[in-house]
Each structure stands twice: as C-alpha cells, then as structure tokens.
N, C-alpha and C positions, 0 to 999 in steps of 0.2 A: 427513488428518493435522492439520487445524486443531483438532480436538476434543481436550479433555483427558481424555476418557473412554476407558479402555483397550478396552472392548468394541467401541466404534465404530471405533477405530483398527484393531483386529484383524479384525473380521468385520462391519463396518457397511456393506459395499458395497450390499446390498439396500435398506436404508432410504435411503441416499444416492441411489440410482437412482430410488427411488419418490418421494422428496421433490423431486428435480429435475423429474421428470415432472409432479407436482402443481403446482409453481411455474409450469412452462411452460403447462399447461392453464388455470390460473387467470388468468395474464396474457393468454392467448389470448382468454379470455372476459371480459376487463375486470374481473376480480375481484382483490382484494388481501387475502385472508385471511392470507397469510403475508408477512412482510417479511424478506428476506434481503439487505439492502443492505450489510452488513458481515460480516466473518468471525465476529464475536461473535454477531450476530443470526442468521446462518445456523446456527451450532452450537447456539444456544439453541433455535431452532425445530425443528431436526433432532432434538435430544434429546427434546423434547416429543412430536414425531410418532412417534419410535421407541418411546417408552414406551406410547403410546396404541394404536398400530396394528401394530407390527412387533416381536414378541418375539424376542430374539436368544438363542441358546444358545451360549455361549462354549466353544470357539473356532470352532465350525462356522458360526454365523450363523443364517440363516433359509432354509427351503425354499421352493420356488416356489408351493406351494399356500397356505401361510400368508402369503406376500408378496402374493398375489393377493387373498386374503380381506381383508387389511388395506387394500389399495388400494380395494376396493369399499366398505368402511366409510368410508374417507376421502372417496371420491367422494360418497357419500350425505351425510355430515356437512357437506361444503363445497359442496353443491348443484351439483356438476359432473355434466353429463349423459353419463356414461360407465359402461361395464360392462367388467370384466376377467375373463378366464378364463386358466387356466394350461395351457399346452402345446397345440400343434397337431401334426398329422402331420409327421413328419420330411421327407416329400416336399414338403410345402406350406409349410415354415417360411419360406423366403426369399420366396415369393410373398406370404405374409401380412405379412411385414415390409415388402415393397414397398407393399402396400395401405395399411398404417398410415402409412408415411412420406408417401405421396401425399396422405393425409388430414390431414397436419400433426400427427401424433401420434408423438412419440419412442418408441422400442421398448426395453423392458428385456429384455436377452438374457442367458441364463445359460450360462456355461462351466462345466459341472458338474464334480464330483470324479470321480476314477477309480472305475469300477464295472463289474463286481463285484470286481475285484482292487484293493481299496481301499488296499493297501500300496504300489501303484505310485506313481511320482512323475512320470508323463507330463503334459506341459503343452502349452498352445496358444501359439504365437508371436504376439506383437503387434508390428506394424510402425510405424515412423515414415516419413513421406514427406519425402524430401529436396527442396531447392529445385529440383533438375533433374528432379523427377518420379519418381525411383526409390523403391522401398519397401525400407527397411533394417530388419532385425530389431532390436528395441529391448529387449523383455522377454518373459517368458512367464508364463502364469497357468493355474490350475485352481481350481475351487470359487469362482467369482467372477461377480458381476453387472456388466454394463456397459450403457451406453445407446447404442443404434444411432441414428445421425443421418443417414446417407446410404448409399445402396446403388448399386453398379454391377454389371457382369457378373462382376467378379473379386474386388472388395473391398467390405467394409463399413467405413465410417468410424464410429468409436465414441468415446465419452468414458468413461474409467476413472479414478475418483477426480479428475475435473475435468481430466484430461489427454487430449489427442487422440492416437488411435492408429488403426491399420487392422488388420482381420482378413481373411485370404485365405479366401474362401468354401470352396474345395475343402479347405483345411487344417482348417477348422472341421468340415466333414462327416466327414473322415477321423478327426479326434480323437474325435468323438462315436461313430462306428461302431467304432473300434478300442479306445478307452480309457474311454468313458463310455456313455451311451445317451440317446435322445431323450425319456425321461421326466424326467430331471434336467437335461439340457442342452437348453434350449428357450427359449421366449419367453413374455412376458405379452401376450396378445392383448387389445388395448383397442379398443372400438368405441363410437362416440357413439350414445346411446340416443334422444335428442330434442334439439331446439334450445332454447337458453335464451330466456326471455321477457323 
C-alpha cells in the first residue's frame, strides 16, 4: 500500500514476495545490491525490480512460472547462488517448504485463484494469533502470493503485504483440492547451487 502505482497496489503481491526474498538472501550473503531502508527507497527499488523481472498483467498479476523465471534472472544478475523452480508435487509441498525454511530460505507460497470454476469466490482464511495463543480468523484471500516464514504441524506463519498471519495447513490443502489445484496453488522451490566465494 506504500506504492503510488495502481498496478502494484492491486496485483503486486508476487513482486513484493520476490523482492523480500531477494533482500533477505542478499543480506544473508553480506551483499547490499538493494537498499530498502525507507518506504520511499523500498518502493523505488520494488518498481525497478518489477519492471525488469516481473511483468504484471492488470488486474491478475503474474503467474508462478513467470515469477520463477524472473527470480532466476535476478539471482544471476545479483550473483546469488540459488536456483528456483515452480511447483512441486502436492504431496511434497509442505515437506519441501520445511526443507527450505530449515536452510534459512523464506518460501513464496501461492494461494491460487479458483479453478476451473473461475467465477467462484471461494477464499482461504488467514488467521491472527492472539496473545493467549489462540488463532482467530482475520481475513481471507485467493489469487495471492505470501511469504512463508515458519512451519509447525498445524500452521504456517506467513507474511502478506508485510503483515503477519497464519494459514492452517489442512485448510490450505482443502482449498487447493476443492477450489483450485496444485499447478497454480503451490510454491517457488529455491535451492542453493553453490557457496559464495
């Protein structure tokens, strides 16, 4: 919501998740290609990144294949030793997520649109955690990218537009099986290719 660009406000969740991942990995490797120290700097760098790597089609955004291709170009240009692929088997999705998080790599997760019944308005609930440890429904989404930060047996902690939420794993699986599919509701699998020198 910081951006003054309509396209980023409406459908920029993919580039935002990609930029946050790139910032994290650059800092992890002691690099400073991007400076996101203020809202203005973040928006300026995000706009440049989106123009160069992540073409958006208003109002739909970007699909997982194009997001992954853009990430691989950005990894190459920024000398980051990673490779991304789009989508894993639905049965392996959360084990691959756990592997990435264990290797200190945030996960871009897609909550795809309704498919094949694209006219439906079915959504996935996002929860907030209360101070006493309960999970309370907060909002719902579809056709949206989030960043997975932590995983346990029942919930995934995510960042959506910079805000912290939780997804119930069983509800995500039900949403994908009943209202979407694992081709469009999946993750960007990122693996390290070599060590930096």
